[in-house]
C-alpha positions, 0 to 999 in steps of 0.5 A: 500500500502506498499513500500520496499527500497533496496540499491544494493550497500550494500555487505556482510551480508546486501546484503545477507539479501536483497537477502533473502527479495527478495526471500521471497517476490517472494515466497508469490507472488502466495498468493497475487494479482498481484504486481506492482513493479517500479524500478528506475535506476540512471546511474552513481550515487547511484543505488536504488530500490523502489518497490511499492506494490499496489493491485489496480494497473492495471496488465500487465501480463508478462510470464517469463517461459522458452521458452516464447516470451517476447517483449522488456524484459531484465534481470536487469543489474545494470551497463548496457552495456558499450556503453549505459552508455558511451552515456548517460554520454556523453550527460548528464554527468552521470545524466540520469534517466531511468525507468523500470517497472516489473510485478510479477504474480502468475504463474511466474517461480521462476528461474529468474526475467525479467524486462520490459522497460517502453515505455516512457523512455527518448530518448537521442542523440547519438554522433555517429550519429551527424556530425559537419560543421565548417564554416570558411574562413581565420578568423579561422586561426587567433591566439588567446590567444597566442598559439591557433588558433580560429579554435581550439575552435569549434574543441575542443568543438566537441571533448569534446562533443564526436563528431568526424565527422567534416567538415571544410569549408574553403574560399579563402586565407586559406593556413594557416588554412589548414596547421594548421588543418593538423598539429594539427588534421590530423598529430598530433596523435589524434585518431578519432576512426570511425570519421574524420576531412575533409577540403572542400575548395572553388573552382572556376569552369570555368562554375561557375564564382561566384565559391567562397562561396556566404554565409553560406548555399551556402558553404554547398550546393556546397559540398552537394554531398560529405556530403550526401554520407558521412551522408548515409554511417555513418548513421548521423541523426543530423548536428551541424553547427558552426562558426569559429570565436567565443570564448566559451566553449560548450557541443554541445551534450546538444544542440543536446539533446534538439533538440531531445527532442523537435523533432525540425527540426532546433534548434538555440543556442541563447544568450542575445545580443544587436541587431544582428541576433535577435530571438523571441520565445514563452513560449514553445521555438518555434521560431516565428520570426528571423531577422538578422539585424532589424532596426526601427519598426522591431528592436523595435518589437524584444525587449523582457524581458531578466530578466529571464536569469541568466546572470552575466551581470544584465543590462537588458536595455543594452541587451533587445534582444535574438540573435542567436549565429550562432550555429544551429542543423538540422535534416539531412533530413530537412537540405538537403530539405532546401538546395536542394529543398525548398530554393535552390536559397538562399545563407545565413542561417541568412539573407535568410533561417532561417527567412523563415524556422520559418514559415513552420518548427519546429524551436526551441530556446535554451538559452546558459548561458555560456561565449560567444564572437563573435570575428569577428571584430577587436575590439571584437577580441582585447578585448576578447584577453586582457580579457584572461589576467585577473586573473579571466578570463571569458573564461578559457583555464586552465580547465582540464575538457574541454581541448582545443587542438592546434598544438604541437609546440615543442618549448623551454621554454621562456627566461626572462631577468630582465623583468617586467610583470603585467596581461600578458600571455606569450607563448612558445619560446619567447626571452624577454630582460629587457622589461615591458609588461602589460595587453598584450598577447605575442604569440609564438616565440616573441622577445622583446628587451631591454627597450621596453614597451608594454601596452594593446597589442596583439602580435601574435608572429612568425612562423619563428626563427631568431638566434642571429647570423642572428639577428646581421647580419640584424642589422649590415646591417641596416635591422629590425629583426623579433620582437620588437627592443630596446626602442620601446613603443607600446600601444593599438596595435595588432601586426600580425605574423612575423612583424618587428618593429625597435628600438626607435619606438612609436606606441600609437595613442595618438590622438585617431584616429578611422580609418586610412589606411596605408598599404604601411607603414605596418599598419591600424587603426581600432576602435582606435586600431593600427594593424601592418600587417603580415610580415610588417616592421616598420622602426627605429624611426617611430612614429604612434600616431596621424594618421600619420607616422613620420620617424626619422633618427639619425645623429651625428655631433660634438659628438651630436646626433640628429634625423631628421624627413625625411617623414611625411604622414598625415591622416585626421580624418574621421569626418573632411573628411566627412564634407569636401566632403559634402561641396564640393558636 
């Protein structure tokens, strides 16, 4: 057996010698037994030809003469069609290897060579045949990272993956979400080619009292007639179902590709986690069990050895489970069958459909190795935002290879006047005056006045601008303008959009209260974090630090300024309340 290696990238004399070698090889073909030739093409890399001459190879004669009918044959194209190359690059980043076999026989015509594609070529997913459904509500409209919204994360991941056929399921109170999607993706000049972004909003019909979405599966079922017609028209084969309240970068086509290779009905994207939405699978990746929130013996039975995952977090004892990310890939026919026929009365994927589907469908798991954070709670949302201020943040908005898109705000640059910053993220259009900001995220159009101190804060900003003249008029009238007034101290706090916080305010929760409800005062406490409500007004001199609100009024008598406490609302600790109720019972 002999072998010859050709490098087709060579030019000039070397290229001519290669051609002469090919012709010489072809000329001696009539005097040799059938020659077996294997050609390897590496798309997107250095092309190489490896020809193995083996007299013992089993011949598969191909008649290459003019007029001959040759099944599945093609002239060798080093570059290949632009469409096929683009699809391969989209799925695999240009690293796909295809294999082609060619048989040279003694009666082959000398004018041309034909190459037959091997039937075992690795199939790859086509992004043009993939559609995405983003499950939302009001949460995806929440600002994150200063200038983005949570919905921008899955939307941008779709675009970066080459998926441009997207549906967004919005629940009640979704005006802000709908407005953002329209500004960013429908009126923002993004070219979808043959794709689109469509918002399907929940409605309440007279004959259907429970008209709002009853769960993740129910939201899709209520619009199954719209989706089914669209999928048939666009020849959709696979549907990616996404969540709108997560922070992560992902190429969804890699997940779809594994789904195609496994020939699965459903593929679940998984991460190592603590104890929610747990998945257990065998060595082939087939899911054997799925529990949304197991307890007791069921929870213990779902424990697995997670040391095989190369996570940055090395504590396997802390994360002894594999959990669903809430990201799924369905075959179109499998999804329609589950929602319309087999489980037509079930409303939720994780709690009802998937635990049953693992029994009678091919359900595969795919481990996601990158950064992922579910920000569906106040605590996780707060921590994920503050983590973005770190110098080496695990989630990177600045990577040019995976850009994240949001609405064009067309705002002026932020104005800074003698400010002090440490580990802070400042958005556009802000007015910051002689303030100190540490380990905090400041949203668009925020106003922070003189002498303010912000530590561990997420300030979402404003969607309205008040000019200096308007601000002065409000102050003269004893009212509070949008933003934060003079000499206010805030720590461990989330400040929602368009909040008005007066001067000399203290918000610290220094006593560490975990839960408190004061909507009439404009704030809640959740997991020890003070949350200032949207459009709320915190009056001048208010103090929120021990689960109570103390409002002070400044007065001057004989040239001496003092502050009188005029109101006091007390909120007892939850533990104490529970014990009191138990004794009363």
